C-alpha positions in Angstrom: 8.0 -40.8 8.6 4.4 -39.6 8.8 4.1 -36.3 7.0 1.4 -33.7 6.4 1.4 -30.6 4.2 -0.4 -27.4 5.1 -1.3 -24.5 2.7 -3.2 -21.3 3.3 -5.9 -21.8 0.7 -6.1 -23.5 -2.7 -8.2 -21.1 -4.8 -5.6 -19.8 -7.2 -2.5 -21.0 -9.0 0.5 -18.8 -8.2 4.1 -19.1 -6.9 3.1 -20.5 -3.5 1.2 -23.3 -5.2 4.3 -24.2 -7.2 6.1 -24.6 -3.9 3.3 -26.8 -2.7 3.5 -28.8 -5.9 7.2 -29.5 -5.3 6.5 -30.6 -1.7 3.7 -32.9 -2.9 6.1 -34.5 -5.4 8.6 -35.1 -2.6 6.0 -36.5 -0.3 3.3 -37.9 -2.6 1.6 -39.8 0.1 1.2 -36.7 2.4 -2.3 -35.2 2.8 -2.8 -31.5 2.2 -4.5 -29.5 4.9 -5.9 -26.1 3.7 -8.6 -23.6 4.8 -10.5 -23.6 1.5 -10.2 -25.6 -1.7 -11.8 -25.1 -5.1 -11.1 -27.7 -7.8 -12.6 -25.3 -10.4 -10.4 -22.3 -9.5 -7.4 -24.6 -9.3 -8.1 -25.9 -12.8 -7.7 -29.4 -11.5 -4.3 -28.9 -9.8 -4.0 -31.2 -6.7 -7.2 -33.0 -7.6 -5.5 -36.4 -7.2 -4.3 -35.5 -3.6 -6.0 -36.1 -0.3 -7.2 -32.6 0.6 -8.6 -31.8 4.0 -10.4 -28.5 4.4 -11.6 -26.5 7.4 -15.1 -25.6 8.4 -14.8 -22.5 6.2 -15.3 -24.7 3.2 -19.0 -24.9 4.1 -19.7 -21.2 4.7 -21.6 -19.4 2.0 -19.4 -17.4 -0.4 -16.2 -18.5 1.4 -14.7 -20.4 -1.6 -15.2 -17.5 -4.1 -14.7 -14.6 -1.7 -12.4 -16.0 1.0 -10.7 -12.7 1.6 -13.8 -11.3 3.5 -13.4 -14.0 6.2 -9.9 -13.3 7.7 -11.4 -13.0 11.2 -12.4 -16.7 11.2 -9.2 -18.1 9.7 -7.0 -18.1 12.8 -9.6 -20.3 14.6 -10.1 -22.5 11.5 -6.4 -23.2 11.1 -6.1 -24.1 14.7 -8.8 -26.8 14.5 -6.7 -29.2 12.4 -5.3 -32.2 14.4 -1.7 -33.2 13.6 -1.1 -35.5 16.5 -0.6 -38.5 14.2 2.3 -36.9 12.3 6.0 -36.9 12.8 6.5 -33.9 10.5 4.3 -31.1 9.3 5.6 -28.9 6.4 3.6 -25.7 6.1 3.7 -23.4 3.1 2.5 -20.0 4.4 1.9 -16.4 3.3 -0.7 -15.9 6.1 -2.4 -18.5 8.3 -0.8 -21.9 7.6 2.1 -21.2 10.0 -0.4 -20.9 12.8 -1.2 -24.6 13.1 -0.8 -26.2 16.5 1.4 -29.2 16.8 2.5 -31.4 19.7 6.0 -31.6 21.2 6.9 -34.7 19.3 5.9 -33.3 15.9 8.4 -31.3 13.9 6.8 -28.2 12.3 8.9 -26.6 9.5 7.3 -23.6 7.8 8.3 -22.4 4.3 7.4 -18.7 4.6 6.6 -16.6 1.5 6.1 -13.5 3.6 5.0 -12.3 7.0 1.2 -11.6 6.7 1.2 -8.6 4.5 -2.3 -7.3 5.2 -1.5 -7.4 8.9 1.8 -5.5 8.8 1.2 -3.3 5.7 -1.5 -0.6 5.5 -4.9 -2.1 6.0 -6.4 0.6 3.8 -4.2 -0.7 1.0 -5.8 -4.2 1.7 -9.2 -2.7 1.2 -8.1 -1.0 -2.0 -6.4 -4.1 -3.5 -9.4 -6.5 -3.1 -12.4 -4.2 -3.9 -14.4 -5.2 -0.8 -18.1 -4.1 -0.4 -18.4 -0.8 1.6 -19.7 -2.5 4.7 -16.7 -4.9 4.8 -14.3 -2.0 4.3 -15.7 -0.4 7.5 -15.2 -3.6 9.5 -11.6 -4.2 8.4 -9.9 -1.8 10.9 -11.8 -3.3 13.8 -10.6 -6.9 13.4 -7.2 -6.1 11.9 -5.6 -5.5 15.4 -6.7 -9.0 16.5 -5.3 -10.5 13.3 -2.0 -8.7 13.9 -1.7 -9.9 17.5 -2.6 -13.5 16.4 -0.1 -13.4 13.6 2.7 -12.3 15.8 1.9 -15.0 18.4 1.5 -17.7 15.8 4.9 -17.0 14.2 6.5 -18.6 17.3 4.8 -21.9 16.6 7.0 -23.4 13.8 10.1 -25.1 15.0 12.0 -23.9 12.0 11.4 -21.3 9.3 12.6 -21.3 5.7 12.3 -18.0 3.9 11.7 -17.8 0.2 14.3 -15.0 -0.3 16.7 -12.8 1.5 14.2 -10.0 1.2 11.6 -12.0 3.2 14.2 -13.3 5.7 14.8 -9.6 6.6 11.0 -9.1 7.0 10.7 -12.2 9.2 13.5 -10.9 11.4 11.8 -7.5 11.6 8.3 -8.5 12.4 8.7 -11.9 14.1 12.2 -11.6 15.6 13.1 -15.0 14.2 16.0 -16.3 12.1 15.3 -18.3 8.9 17.2 -20.2 6.2 16.8 -19.0 2.7 15.8 -21.5 0.0 14.5 -19.8 -3.1 11.2 -21.2 -4.7 11.4 -23.7 -7.5 11.2 -22.8 -11.2 10.9 -25.4 -14.0 13.8 -23.8 -15.9 14.0 -26.8 -18.2 10.5 -25.9 -19.6 11.8 -22.6 -21.0 14.1 -22.0 -23.9 15.6 -19.2 -25.9 14.0 -18.2 -29.1 16.1 -16.8 -31.9 13.0 -15.1 -33.4 11.8 -12.1 -31.6 8.5 -10.3 -32.0 8.2 -6.5 -31.5 6.0 -6.6 -28.4 6.8 -6.1 -24.7 5.1 -8.3 -22.1 3.6 -8.1 -18.6 2.0 -11.1 -16.9 0.4 -12.2 -13.7 -2.7 -11.8 -11.6 -4.3 -8.5 -12.4 -4.2 -7.1 -8.8 -3.7 -3.5 -7.8 -0.4 -4.1 -6.0 1.2 -5.5 -9.2 1.1 -1.9 -10.6 0.3 -2.9 -14.2 -1.5 0.4 -14.4 1.7 2.4 -14.5 3.0 0.1 -17.3 -0.1 0.7 -19.3 0.1 4.4 -18.8 3.8 4.3 -19.9 3.0 2.3 -23.1 0.0 4.6 -23.9 2.6 7.3 -24.3 5.3 5.1 -25.9 2.9 3.8 -28.5 4.8 0.5 -28.5 3.0 -2.9 -28.6 2.4 -4.4 -25.1 0.7 -7.7 -24.4 -0.9 -8.4 -21.0 -1.4 -12.0 -19.8 -3.5 -12.8 -16.8 -6.9 -12.2 -15.2 -8.0 -10.6 -12.0 -10.1 -7.8 -10.4 -8.1 -5.1 -12.1 -8.9 -6.3 -15.6 -11.8 -4.0 -16.5 -10.1 -0.9 -15.1 -6.9 -1.7 -17.0 -8.7 -2.3 -20.2 -10.6 1.0 -19.8 -7.3 3.0 -19.6 -5.4 1.1 -22.2 -4.7 2.4 -25.7 -5.1 0.4 -29.0 -1.4 -0.7 -28.9 -2.1 -2.8 -25.7 -3.6 -6.3 -26.1 -5.2 -8.3 -23.2 -4.8 -12.0 -23.7 -6.4 -13.2 -20.5 -5.3 -16.6 -19.1 -3.2 -18.6 -21.6 -1.8 -22.1 -21.6 1.6 -22.8 -20.1 2.8 -23.6 -23.6 1.7 -20.2 -25.0 3.1 -18.4 -22.0 6.5 -19.9 -22.6 6.3 -18.7 -26.2 5.4 -15.2 -25.2 8.3 -15.1 -22.7 10.8 -16.2 -25.2 9.7 -14.0 -28.1 9.0 -10.7 -26.4 11.5 -7.8 -26.5 11.5 -7.6 -22.7 9.4 -8.6 -19.7 8.2 -5.6 -17.6 8.2 -6.2 -13.9 6.8 -3.1 -12.1 5.9 -4.6 -8.7 7.7 -5.3 -5.4 7.6 -9.1 -5.0 8.9 -11.5 -2.4 10.6 -13.5 -5.1 9.0 -13.0 -8.5 8.8 -16.4 -10.2 7.5 -15.0 -13.4 10.5 -12.7 -13.7 12.8 -15.7 -13.3 10.8 -17.7 -15.9 11.3 -14.8 -18.3 15.0 -14.9 -17.7 15.0 -18.7 -18.1 13.7 -17.9 -21.6 16.7 -15.6 -22.2 14.5 -12.5 -22.0 15.8 -9.3 -20.3 13.8 -7.6 -17.6 12.8 -4.0 -17.2 12.1 -4.1 -13.5 11.4 -2.0 -10.5 14.3 -1.9 -8.1 12.4 -3.4 -5.1 11.7 -6.7 -3.4 14.0 -9.6 -4.1 14.6 -9.0 -7.9 17.7 -6.8 -7.4 19.5 -9.8 -5.9 19.0 -11.8 -9.1 19.3 -9.2 -11.9 22.4 -7.5 -13.2 22.0 -3.9 -14.4 22.9 -3.8 -18.1 23.5 -7.6 -18.4 20.2 -9.2 -17.6 18.0 -6.1 -17.8 17.4 -2.6 -16.7 16.0 -1.2 -13.4 13.8 1.8 -12.8 13.8 3.5 -9.4 10.2 4.7 -8.9 6.9 3.1 -9.6 5.9 5.8 -12.0 5.1 5.8 -15.7 7.8 8.3 -16.5 10.5 6.0 -15.0 9.2 3.1 -17.1 9.2 5.3 -20.2 12.8 6.3 -19.6 13.9 2.7 -19.0 12.2 1.4 -22.2 13.8 4.1 -24.3 17.2 3.2 -22.8 16.4 -0.5 -23.4 15.9 0.2 -27.1 19.5 1.2 -27.3 20.9 -1.7 -25.4 22.0 -5.2 -26.2 21.7 -8.4 -24.1 23.0 -11.9 -24.4 20.1 -14.4 -24.0 22.5 -17.3 -23.0 24.0 -15.2 -20.2 20.5 -14.3 -18.9 19.3 -17.9 -18.9 22.5 -19.2 -17.2 22.0 -16.7 -14.3 18.8 -18.5 -13.2 19.6 -22.2 -13.7 20.3 -22.4 -10.0 16.5 -22.1 -9.3 15.7 -25.4 -11.0 12.9 -27.3 -9.3 15.0 -30.5 -8.8 17.7 -28.4 -7.0 15.0 -26.9 -4.8 13.6 -30.4 -3.9 17.0 -31.7 -3.1 17.7 -28.7 -0.7 14.3 -29.1 1.0 14.8 -32.9 1.5 18.3 -32.5 2.9 17.2 -29.8 5.3 14.2 -31.8 6.6 16.3 -34.9 7.1 18.9 -32.9 9.1 16.3 -31.2 11.3 14.4 -34.4 11.9 17.5 -36.3 12.9 18.5 -33.4 15.3 15.1 -33.7 16.9 15.4 -37.4 17.4 
């Protein structure tokens, strides 16, 4: 079977890239088509793969500031030619689902979310990515075109896999399409329970405005408890400026150190609404309880009082209340870890392979 993989852009290592990694392990010979690729920003990930980029790769600033070029991305993704392939497996949060395939090519899209900046507030898009003022003024003018293209392109995949029930509902709402839920892969075997606990709490991830790390920092400024922050991003300077002396910024750390911090922290704070939340699952695989916002997909995987505690509003005072309640609670690390073993990477790969084989046989 001739197979191609498609990804939005390879300029950061996050949950979507972990899905692509699993796809690439399943189909090691398959080339990866993507709008933009940076070996440096990917820290060498996928450097041994055949990567085919769009014309955007050659535009000035596109690799480092790709978010200022959304008006060109629909055209760019449509220029790829998949006529030589039997199956195309796209991995999409925005544009990859919009590829054009012929009638004999099966296109299965693994969808992380309907395009958020098209369907959510475009002013929020401006805020989150700190665009120059002239770009901010242009965003509303081309966003309507992006929204219309996004809705039309959602009809192009033959089948859609959603990464969570939360996203399956969004796909139904915005695209009027059914989808099968297969949760993203987590290397649960890489994480283990530590019998030694440090006194710090932990937040980790890309330092973006929508992650709401600011409210965690404000809460811990008042609590005066030690908090460690792992990750880099455009919010770093602002967050450092508002943080008290009890809050330590560690930047980007190795996978080995991240696993250590997961297993030895008191709790992992998860203040954002995520489509799935791989880092929260990794913390649980370490036997660590969560203190999480009751939004996104996390409520489907977390048990109040058994694997962590929820807070209802994205406000510092709600986090303060949850942390104080946590200090008087007790959790079983083994129980927490066992709850997330079902997300193991090999289980994910087996489900994807079985689904692809079934759909391909149905087509032929």
